[in-house]
C-alpha positions in Angstrom: -26.0 -98.7 116.0 -24.5 -101.8 114.9 -24.7 -103.7 111.6 -24.6 -107.6 111.9 -25.2 -110.5 109.3 -27.5 -113.4 110.0 -24.2 -115.5 110.4 -23.4 -113.0 113.3 -26.6 -113.9 114.7 -25.6 -117.7 115.0 -22.4 -117.2 116.5 -23.3 -114.6 119.2 -27.5 -114.9 119.7 -27.7 -112.0 122.4 -27.5 -109.5 119.4 -31.4 -110.4 118.8 -32.3 -111.8 122.4 -30.6 -109.1 124.4 -29.9 -106.0 122.2 -28.3 -103.4 123.8 -28.4 -101.0 121.0 -30.4 -100.4 117.5 -29.2 -103.3 115.4 -29.6 -103.9 111.6 -29.3 -107.4 110.5 -28.0 -107.2 106.6 -27.9 -109.7 103.7 -24.1 -110.7 103.9 -23.9 -111.1 100.0 -25.5 -108.0 98.8 -25.1 -105.7 101.9 -28.7 -104.9 102.2 -30.3 -104.2 105.5 -33.2 -106.6 105.7 -34.3 -105.9 109.4 -33.8 -104.1 112.4 -33.8 -105.4 116.2 -34.7 -102.8 118.7 -33.9 -102.8 122.6 -37.6 -103.6 124.2 -37.4 -100.2 126.2 -37.1 -98.1 123.1 -39.7 -100.4 121.2 -42.1 -99.5 124.2 -41.7 -95.7 123.8 -42.4 -96.4 119.6 -44.8 -98.7 119.8 -48.0 -96.9 119.1 -46.2 -94.9 116.1 -44.8 -98.3 114.8 -48.3 -99.8 115.0 -49.6 -96.9 113.2 -47.3 -97.2 110.2 -47.9 -100.6 109.9 -51.7 -100.0 109.8 -51.3 -97.3 107.2 -49.1 -99.5 105.1 -51.9 -102.5 105.5 -54.8 -99.7 104.6 -53.2 -97.4 102.2 -55.4 -98.6 99.0 -58.5 -98.3 100.8 -57.9 -95.0 102.5 -56.5 -93.7 99.0 -60.2 -94.7 97.6 -62.0 -93.4 100.6 -60.1 -89.9 100.1 -60.9 -89.7 96.3 -64.9 -90.7 97.2 -65.0 -87.8 99.7 -62.6 -85.3 98.2 -64.1 -81.8 98.9 -66.7 -83.3 101.4 -65.0 -82.0 104.4 -63.3 -78.6 103.1 -65.8 -76.3 104.5 -65.5 -78.0 108.1 -61.7 -78.1 107.9 -61.9 -74.4 107.0 -64.4 -73.5 109.8 -61.9 -75.3 112.5 -59.0 -73.4 111.2 -60.5 -70.3 111.7 -61.8 -71.1 115.3 -58.6 -72.3 116.2 -56.5 -69.6 114.4 -58.4 -66.9 116.7 -58.1 -68.8 119.8 
């Protein structure tokens, strides 16, 4: 893993266009990581997990509201499934 600043990208664009390792891009003044560049092969392996996390973030409020509305609705079903799985 390497850490670069945005000015490094201007000097050597291959950090972004052809990354060989996970690359963190940080704010040069505040030294805060702002973004991450992944090699495409690694992205292909993690694609579903990344998309799922993005979906969760976008739908967080709706999921919380839905879970509050249905609180306890599925407890019996979950318990019954747990019992079936436990004995198999």
